Backbone bond lengths (Angstrom), bond angles and torsions (degrees), N, CA, C in turn:
res aa  C-N    CA-C-N  psi(-1)  N-CA   C-N-CA  omega(-1)  CA-C   N-CA-C  phi
1 Q - - - 1.458 - - 1.522 109.99 -
2 V 1.315 115.10 152.68 1.458 121.05 174.75 1.517 107.51 -135.69
3 Q 1.302 115.69 140.30 1.457 121.41 176.92 1.529 108.37 -108.53
4 L 1.330 115.07 138.60 1.459 120.86 -176.01 1.520 110.04 -124.32
5 A 1.319 115.99 138.41 1.460 120.81 179.57 1.525 109.56 -136.92
6 E 1.336 114.82 115.81 1.463 120.32 179.52 1.526 111.25 -88.01
7 S 1.317 114.94 153.90 1.464 121.26 173.66 1.516 108.68 -154.00
8 G 1.328 116.06 166.32 1.452 120.52 175.05 1.510 115.98 104.77
9 G 1.321 117.06 -4.28 1.459 118.87 178.56 1.519 111.20 -70.80
10 G 1.338 115.35 172.34 1.450 119.91 178.70 1.496 112.07 164.19
11 L 1.327 115.15 -166.50 1.461 122.68 179.92 1.521 108.74 -103.92
12 V 1.321 116.90 130.94 1.456 121.84 -179.00 1.519 108.88 -143.78
13 Q 1.314 115.79 150.59 1.458 119.73 177.05 1.526 110.37 -78.55
14 A 1.308 115.95 155.53 1.457 121.12 176.54 1.528 109.63 -55.47
15 G 1.327 115.27 137.69 1.454 121.21 -176.54 1.513 113.74 91.57
16 G 1.316 116.97 -10.86 1.456 121.86 -179.18 1.516 112.86 -83.46
17 S 1.336 114.64 -174.76 1.465 121.54 -176.42 1.519 110.80 -132.73
18 L 1.315 114.59 153.54 1.463 123.21 171.80 1.517 107.66 -144.88
19 R 1.320 115.83 152.37 1.455 120.38 171.28 1.516 109.35 -122.83
20 L 1.314 115.05 119.98 1.450 121.72 176.21 1.530 109.76 -91.65
21 S 1.313 115.40 145.60 1.453 121.59 175.48 1.519 109.14 -124.61
22 C 1.310 115.08 150.99 1.460 120.87 176.36 1.519 107.66 -137.09
23 A 1.316 115.56 111.49 1.452 121.29 179.42 1.521 109.90 -93.72
24 A 1.318 115.69 131.56 1.463 121.17 -178.24 1.518 110.78 -111.10
25 S 1.289 115.44 143.05 1.458 120.30 175.23 1.519 107.83 -137.65
26 G 1.317 115.89 158.24 1.449 119.46 -179.07 1.514 110.66 113.91
27 R 1.315 115.71 -130.88 1.461 120.06 -175.20 1.520 111.39 -71.73
28 T 1.290 116.95 171.86 1.456 124.11 -172.23 1.523 111.92 -53.50
29 F 1.326 114.89 119.14 1.453 121.80 -176.05 1.518 111.31 -61.02
30 T 1.304 117.58 -37.77 1.459 120.01 -175.93 1.522 112.44 -72.33
31 S 1.317 117.85 -6.28 1.460 120.32 175.68 1.520 112.15 -74.41
32 Y 1.345 116.58 -13.12 1.449 119.89 -168.13 1.522 114.39 -113.33
33 Y 1.309 113.30 141.74 1.460 122.19 163.99 1.518 105.04 -79.57
34 M 1.333 118.46 132.64 1.455 121.63 -176.05 1.525 110.45 -112.72
35 G 1.314 115.30 139.56 1.455 119.07 -178.99 1.514 112.94 -136.84
36 W 1.322 114.38 159.43 1.462 122.25 171.02 1.527 107.79 -117.68
37 F 1.305 115.00 135.82 1.453 122.86 175.87 1.524 107.81 -129.72
38 R 1.314 116.34 165.46 1.461 119.47 177.24 1.523 109.89 -143.99
39 Q 1.323 114.67 154.78 1.459 120.24 179.44 1.516 109.02 -140.10
40 A 1.313 115.24 117.89 1.457 122.09 176.35 1.528 108.81 -91.19
41 P 1.321 118.24 157.34 1.465 120.42 -179.81 1.525 112.14 -55.31
42 G 1.318 116.03 129.90 1.450 120.88 177.83 1.510 115.01 77.61
43 K 1.319 117.57 4.68 1.463 120.65 -178.48 1.520 110.70 -121.19
44 E 1.318 115.38 162.73 1.452 119.97 177.46 1.537 110.07 -76.30
45 R 1.322 113.94 157.15 1.452 118.64 175.36 1.528 108.62 -68.89
46 E 1.338 116.20 132.41 1.450 119.85 -175.60 1.525 111.33 -125.04
47 F 1.301 114.23 153.28 1.453 122.35 179.11 1.528 110.21 -69.69
48 V 1.344 115.57 141.50 1.459 121.03 176.42 1.525 110.73 -117.82
49 A 1.332 116.59 -54.73 1.462 120.60 -177.75 1.513 109.26 -162.52
50 S 1.347 115.91 157.25 1.459 120.11 176.87 1.518 109.87 -151.25
51 I 1.343 114.35 160.46 1.463 120.10 -174.85 1.513 109.52 -147.74
52 S 1.328 116.04 139.00 1.457 121.56 177.52 1.522 110.39 -75.90
53 W 1.333 115.11 174.49 1.451 119.07 -172.86 1.531 112.37 -62.13
54 N 1.324 117.61 -30.56 1.464 119.86 -177.48 1.534 112.46 -109.06
55 G 1.320 116.98 6.36 1.457 120.42 178.35 1.510 114.69 79.92
56 A 1.323 117.02 2.26 1.462 120.14 -176.96 1.525 112.44 -75.47
57 S 1.302 117.34 -22.68 1.458 122.66 -179.51 1.518 109.01 -122.20
58 I 1.320 115.72 118.49 1.466 121.56 -178.47 1.527 108.90 -133.91
59 Y 1.310 115.78 137.63 1.460 121.62 177.29 1.538 108.92 -125.83
60 Y 1.319 114.93 147.40 1.459 121.56 174.30 1.521 109.76 -133.43
61 A 1.323 115.02 147.08 1.459 119.10 168.31 1.524 108.30 -69.41
62 D 1.317 116.20 147.80 1.462 119.97 -179.21 1.524 112.04 -57.31
63 S 1.313 116.16 -33.26 1.462 120.64 -175.75 1.530 113.58 -68.56
64 V 1.328 117.43 -16.10 1.469 119.57 -177.62 1.526 113.30 -118.92
65 K 1.317 117.22 -4.22 1.467 120.30 -179.50 1.520 110.77 -57.44
66 G 1.324 115.37 134.35 1.457 120.58 179.88 1.516 113.80 85.72
67 R 1.327 117.36 -11.27 1.470 120.82 179.99 1.531 112.34 -116.38
68 F 1.327 116.90 -35.02 1.461 122.16 -177.47 1.524 109.55 -108.57
69 T 1.336 115.09 147.88 1.452 120.94 176.54 1.523 109.47 -134.82
70 I 1.321 115.59 125.55 1.455 120.84 176.63 1.524 108.92 -98.96
71 S 1.323 116.11 143.63 1.462 121.21 177.24 1.523 108.16 -152.53
72 R 1.312 115.78 167.19 1.458 119.68 177.97 1.517 109.65 -144.50
73 D 1.324 114.67 150.06 1.451 122.33 175.16 1.521 106.61 -122.48
74 N 1.319 116.91 100.30 1.461 120.72 -174.87 1.528 111.99 -67.41
75 A 1.311 117.61 -26.81 1.460 120.11 177.45 1.522 111.37 -67.36
76 K 1.329 116.49 -27.28 1.465 121.46 -179.61 1.524 112.31 -104.56
77 N 1.328 117.03 2.08 1.471 120.85 -178.02 1.526 111.25 52.85
78 T 1.306 116.07 44.69 1.458 120.75 -174.54 1.527 110.83 -135.58
79 V 1.322 115.06 140.72 1.456 121.67 172.89 1.522 107.51 -118.57
80 Y 1.328 115.62 145.31 1.451 121.94 -175.22 1.526 111.18 -122.16
81 L 1.327 114.34 156.30 1.456 120.57 170.55 1.521 107.27 -134.99
82 Q 1.319 115.84 106.18 1.452 121.44 175.73 1.520 108.08 -86.54
83 M 1.327 115.92 122.37 1.460 120.76 -176.02 1.521 108.71 -118.25
84 N 1.312 115.74 116.42 1.467 122.20 179.34 1.524 110.13 -116.16
85 S 1.323 115.77 164.25 1.465 121.73 178.31 1.519 111.13 49.38
86 L 1.299 115.51 47.58 1.465 120.54 -175.51 1.526 111.68 -64.76
87 K 1.323 114.64 146.33 1.461 123.11 -179.04 1.529 109.11 -120.90
88 P 1.302 117.88 156.97 1.475 119.69 177.00 1.526 112.47 -55.76
89 E 1.310 117.33 -32.98 1.473 120.00 179.68 1.527 113.47 -71.79
90 D 1.325 117.70 -5.94 1.461 121.00 173.18 1.527 111.67 -82.89
91 T 1.316 117.23 -6.53 1.461 121.39 179.60 1.527 110.10 -61.38
92 A 1.326 115.66 124.97 1.462 121.44 -177.30 1.527 108.79 -178.49
93 V 1.322 114.33 171.22 1.465 120.01 165.52 1.519 106.85 -88.36
94 Y 1.315 115.73 128.09 1.463 121.44 -177.80 1.526 109.18 -103.00
95 Y 1.334 114.33 130.35 1.452 122.04 -177.40 1.521 111.07 -116.49
96 C 1.303 114.67 139.24 1.456 121.94 171.58 1.527 107.54 -94.84
97 A 1.331 116.67 145.70 1.458 120.01 -179.51 1.524 110.18 -144.35
98 A 1.328 114.87 152.69 1.458 121.67 177.84 1.511 109.44 -125.10
99 G 1.321 115.40 139.04 1.455 119.19 -178.85 1.505 111.43 -148.89
100 P 1.320 117.12 -179.93 1.456 121.59 179.91 1.521 110.98 -69.67
101 R 1.312 115.93 176.00 1.464 119.65 -172.25 1.517 114.23 -70.37
102 N 1.326 117.43 -7.47 1.466 118.96 174.96 1.526 111.28 -109.72
103 A 1.318 117.41 24.12 1.466 119.71 -175.97 1.521 111.86 -69.57
104 Y 1.305 117.14 -40.76 1.472 124.15 179.12 1.530 111.15 47.01
105 D 1.323 117.59 -119.33 1.462 121.62 -177.33 1.538 111.71 -111.60
106 V 1.323 115.83 19.99 1.458 120.89 -176.75 1.521 110.10 -95.74
107 R 1.326 116.06 108.05 1.455 120.80 -175.06 1.525 112.13 -55.29
108 G 1.320 117.41 -41.14 1.462 121.17 -175.65 1.517 114.68 -66.98
109 R 1.314 117.84 -14.12 1.461 120.85 -179.77 1.520 113.03 -86.99
110 Y 1.311 116.97 -10.13 1.464 120.26 -178.19 1.525 109.46 -85.70
111 N 1.318 115.14 129.24 1.455 121.08 -172.78 1.530 113.68 -95.06
112 Y 1.323 116.35 -29.87 1.452 120.70 -172.35 1.525 109.27 -125.28
113 W 1.332 114.19 140.83 1.462 121.03 -175.15 1.527 110.13 -135.02
114 G 1.327 114.80 145.60 1.453 119.60 171.26 1.515 110.59 -84.01
115 Q 1.323 115.29 -177.80 1.465 121.16 -177.57 1.521 112.33 -84.43
116 G 1.303 117.12 -15.95 1.459 120.41 177.39 1.526 113.03 97.22
117 T 1.315 114.87 154.36 1.461 121.65 175.92 1.527 108.05 -136.12
118 Q 1.321 116.48 135.59 1.461 121.14 -175.10 1.525 110.60 -81.20
119 V 1.324 114.78 132.26 1.466 122.20 171.83 1.519 107.41 -119.95
120 T 1.319 116.13 123.66 1.459 121.25 178.63 1.519 109.01 -124.10
121 V 1.325 115.51 125.09 1.465 121.65 -179.33 1.524 108.14 -113.64
122 S 1.311 116.08 117.44 1.463 120.45 -179.12 1.525 110.26 -92.07
123 S 1.325 114.61 148.98 1.477 119.27 -177.75 1.519 111.08 -90.82
């Protein structure tokens, strides 16, 4: 089992930046593909970004490419999501997730989820 805890959400104006963090505890962090997902009110949870254990494989949703950057620090058991040029449509609860090495951008392959952190972007 792995436990995940997100932090770093908040309220920001459009065009601003936030950095989300996800601290993992439990089994070996490097065993997991790590992902970020988000869910806006009334919408399904959607993929945002993911990263392999060594950072060699990274995926982004088209809607965030060029604005968001995912990274991980295996020594700290932490994955990050740097979000720049934020837009009101980025407003959502952001979730960190851990999955097997073939999780990629497939939500159903992720086994463990954090509680989420709210990101609100005002116009």
